[in-house]
Every structure is written in structure tokens, then in C-alpha cells.
Phi, psi and omega in degrees: 000141180290149178272168182300145182254358179146173182250129178272139179306143183305321182294328177283325179305316189268001186273329183220152177205160172248141174254128185236138177216140172270125191248128174234349183217105184297324181296315178296316179304312183291325182278342184245274188299312184284350173272357181287126182302326187280348180300321182292345180273350178290151178295331183203146174236121183242116180253124185252113180244151173082013180266141181279351179210155176295322182300313179295316181296315185285322177295321177296321179293324178300325177292329180279331188298136181259358180249160178283320178274123179237133182243114179266118187232134176300148180295338182261025178254135173254125180258109182296159177302133183097349182299315185298317178297318178300313180295318179296321177298319178296319177300316180297316180296312182292329179293332176281322181283318185219083185301338183255030178303153184263293184224137173245156177199177183263348180208127182206186180234131182278165179305331179286348186096348178290139177280151183221140178137192184202098182215158166260128180249117182294331179295327179262351183057039180201166176278136176253134178076203181191172184291150177203167180266148175069219180231155176244123183295136182229160175278320180208165185231147172289152184281357183307318173215128174230135181237128180233161165263125179303326182288349180292338184085355179291136176221158181280142181285113185284357172280345179277112185276156173077207192227036178225147170072005178288337175292315177299316183297316183287332173293318177297321178295318178299314180295326177299328180271007178086014179260141178268153178242149187221145164270141177242160182265079179232090189297132176218166180253112174271096187273066186258160168280152172278172180243150159284287173245141177297146187293158179307320181303322179299310183291324176300317181288330172300317180292325176297315176300317180303318181285319182292319187251037184304323182290345183257000183295148357285148179252113176281137174234164179299339182264315189198153175278135177260119183239173183299313184268349175077024182298318178301324178293317179296314181300316180302313183291323179295312181296316180295320179297319178296318180296324178292315180298324180272006179057037177265352183233128175230115184296138179286157176247147181296150180290144179294328184224093182295333177296316179296322177299315179296315180299324176297321179293321178294312181298327180279359180074014181283322175229156178261133181294132177282161175251149182266003180240000000 
């Protein structure tokens, strides 16, 4: 992987950005990410289709990106109006405090194990976290939103197959290079479906992380802790399987209109509307 090539001044860092997404479902993309008012305010939007892994899709997009700040956003995320300005402000603040920051995101796990960030998660049908100022240092970040500086030299490991755990891996890589990672308070709607059981690909990639970063174990992730023997993974699957058998768990379905869902939260006073200026 290439090393960092230099530091961009904070005012330039926060002025322009590219939004990148790996696309597998055009309908979801159009109803969520591309319906977001702030997408049109990005300097560039790069949609990657037909890639077998997030790492391949995102590394290829990084080569195309013309801006230093790149924001990797899931296709099923809705960015409310004002989101981009909020995220850019956070980038500007953190660039002054820590010019060599590694990865930023909207949801992560702190060294204490406490979760950090501010998102609505459709799988849980609720808001996770809450608003805060600046950034909160984290061990790893969820892939729902990841923000990098192209000049940092960070790239996704293309040996990691599929579309899970690449956020944890790139945060570990950033920390290996002496860069800190942060959760920021930039509220978005992750309009995802819930799961009965998480897919095999997720658990395979957890095991891949376990083998690659064995010297760093245990590795906390926003979903589950990765340990040497994998007990948290086993426990999660046993408990979820029992809940399914006892009909205590019914997976949520994504909202047909995430914009309406967000407006309901604003009207209900659950979240405060961001401003775009």
C-alpha cells in the first residue's frame, strides 16, 4: 500500500469531497442515496457496479476521485439536507486538531467498548447514539459511512472478499500507521433490512480479520468483538437462533421512503434538522 504523500491544509480538506458507493441494487440506490438532497452538492459522485468486493470497488474509485476527501457511503443510506456541511465541518475541525487523522465514520466502537456516533438503523428500527461536538476516537468503524483523505495513502485490502468488515480492517491499518480514527456526529438514515442470521460472508470475514490481525486481538467492531477462539460469534448465533425458534425475533424491513421517515423524526423532535449553510 502506498504511504501518505503529505498533509492538505484544513480549509482545503473541508471544501470539496467525492461521494463513492458500491452498487448492487439500482432501486435501493435511487430510493436512498441518490434521493439525498446533499448528493448533488458533492464535487463528484462515483458509483461502482459489478465489483465482487468493496475493497476492489473502492480502491478503483479512489483512483478516479479528483478530490482529497472521499466519502464511501452505502447505497441504502439517506443523507438528510445539511449532512454534507455537517460532515465537512467535522473534517475541518479534526484536521486542525489531528491533521494526520486516518478514517472517520458515523458509527464506531471506542476503546472502552462504548459505541460512538449518531445514526438511524433500519435493522433495529431506532436511532443509535446521539449528537456530540467534534470527534470521538474509535477502534473501528461501521462501513455505513467511511471518510478518508486520498493523500493519507490508506487503501482497502483487496484480499478481503465481499462486503463486510472492510471498515474494521482499514481502521486497524490506519492505527498500524499511527493514524487515529474517529466517529463524527453527522446524522444519517441507514435504511437497511434486518437479518434473521447474519450471512456466511460476514462470519467468514470476521475470521479473516481474526487471522490477519491475530497480534491485535481482541478486536472490537461495532457489531461484535473478534477474539482468538470466537466465543462472541458463537454466542451471538446461538442466542439469535433460539430467538428465531421461539419467534422472538422478526427482522425489520427497510422503509419505502427514507426521506419521509427522516421528516417524521424531525417533526417528532427526535432529531434536529441540519442546515446546509
